[in-house]
C-alpha positions in Angstrom: 9.3 -131.5 69.3 10.4 -135.2 69.8 13.3 -136.4 67.7 12.9 -140.1 67.0 16.0 -142.2 67.8 17.4 -144.4 65.2 17.7 -148.1 65.8 21.5 -148.3 66.5 21.3 -145.6 69.1 18.5 -147.4 70.9 20.7 -150.6 71.1 23.6 -148.6 72.5 21.4 -147.2 75.3 19.8 -150.7 76.0 23.1 -152.6 76.4 24.2 -150.9 79.7 20.7 -151.4 81.0 20.9 -155.1 80.3 24.3 -155.4 82.1 22.9 -153.5 85.0 20.0 -155.9 85.3 22.2 -159.0 85.1 24.5 -157.5 87.7 21.6 -157.0 90.1 20.2 -160.5 89.5 23.6 -162.1 90.0 24.4 -160.4 93.3 20.9 -160.3 94.7 20.9 -164.1 94.7 23.8 -164.1 97.2 22.3 -163.8 100.6 25.7 -163.8 102.4 25.0 -166.7 104.7 27.5 -169.4 104.0 28.3 -172.5 106.0 31.6 -172.0 107.7 33.6 -175.2 108.1 36.5 -175.0 110.5 40.0 -175.5 108.9 41.7 -178.4 110.7 45.2 -179.1 109.4 46.3 -182.8 109.2 48.3 -184.2 112.1 51.4 -184.3 109.8 51.2 -180.7 108.9 54.0 -178.4 109.9 51.4 -176.1 111.5 50.6 -178.7 114.1 54.2 -179.4 115.1 55.9 -177.8 118.1 59.3 -177.8 116.2 60.7 -176.6 112.9 62.9 -179.6 112.3 66.0 -181.4 113.5 69.6 -180.2 113.0 72.8 -182.2 112.9 76.0 -180.2 113.7 78.5 -180.3 110.9 81.2 -178.1 112.4 83.9 -179.7 114.6 82.4 -178.0 117.5 80.4 -174.8 118.1 79.2 -172.5 120.9 75.6 -172.6 122.0 74.6 -169.1 123.0 72.1 -167.6 125.3 70.9 -165.1 122.6 71.0 -165.0 118.8 74.2 -162.9 118.6 77.9 -163.5 118.2 78.8 -161.7 121.4 76.2 -163.4 123.5 77.0 -165.5 126.6 78.2 -169.0 125.7 76.2 -171.8 127.4 78.7 -174.5 126.3 79.9 -176.4 123.3 78.3 -178.9 120.9 80.3 -181.3 118.8 80.0 -182.6 115.3 77.2 -185.2 114.8 75.1 -183.9 117.7 71.4 -184.0 117.0 69.3 -180.9 118.1 65.6 -180.2 118.0 64.9 -176.8 116.4 61.9 -174.9 117.7 62.5 -171.4 116.3 64.4 -169.6 113.5 65.4 -166.0 113.6 67.4 -163.9 111.0 69.5 -161.1 112.5 70.8 -158.2 110.5 74.5 -157.4 110.9 76.8 -154.8 109.2 78.1 -157.7 107.1 74.7 -159.0 106.1 72.1 -161.4 107.5 72.8 -164.3 109.9 70.2 -167.0 110.5 70.1 -168.4 114.0 68.0 -171.3 115.4 66.8 -172.0 118.9 67.3 -175.5 120.1 65.3 -177.4 122.7 66.1 -180.4 124.8 69.3 -181.2 126.7 71.3 -178.5 124.9 69.0 -175.4 124.9 70.1 -172.2 123.3 70.9 -170.4 120.1 73.1 -171.8 117.3 74.1 -170.3 113.9 72.2 -172.1 111.2 75.3 -172.4 109.0 77.0 -174.9 111.5 74.3 -177.6 110.8 72.2 -179.5 108.3 68.5 -179.3 108.9 66.1 -182.2 108.4 62.3 -182.4 108.4 62.1 -185.4 110.7 64.1 -187.0 113.5 64.8 -190.3 111.7 66.5 -188.5 108.8 68.5 -186.5 111.3 69.5 -189.5 113.3 70.8 -191.3 110.2 72.8 -188.1 109.2 74.1 -187.8 112.8 75.5 -191.3 112.7 77.3 -190.6 109.5 78.8 -187.3 110.8 80.3 -188.7 114.0 
């Protein structure tokens, strides 16, 4: 014996079928082949630079160290107003908290604590600040 389905029940059964068909049609049209364009950052992008920024020493003088640690070998001193090129930043965990260090490149190469300097995006801003800090 076959029990005839009433109209609202037929609609409830048909709705998931319609969604399934739409789903199949939507994703079957995507064949997966897309044109891949290489991502090339602009020349002024921070990703294309070989440095992070430029720092100007604000402390009277500071040690420049061989490693990013307080007890590291001192490579010399740097005075207030000195301009340094920063090529790397590293945060070190200590019992007192975190200390940020920067690696400088150029004439004075070594590690400095970040809190002894102001950091600028470009060399011209840093040079202007350096003249004011001397």
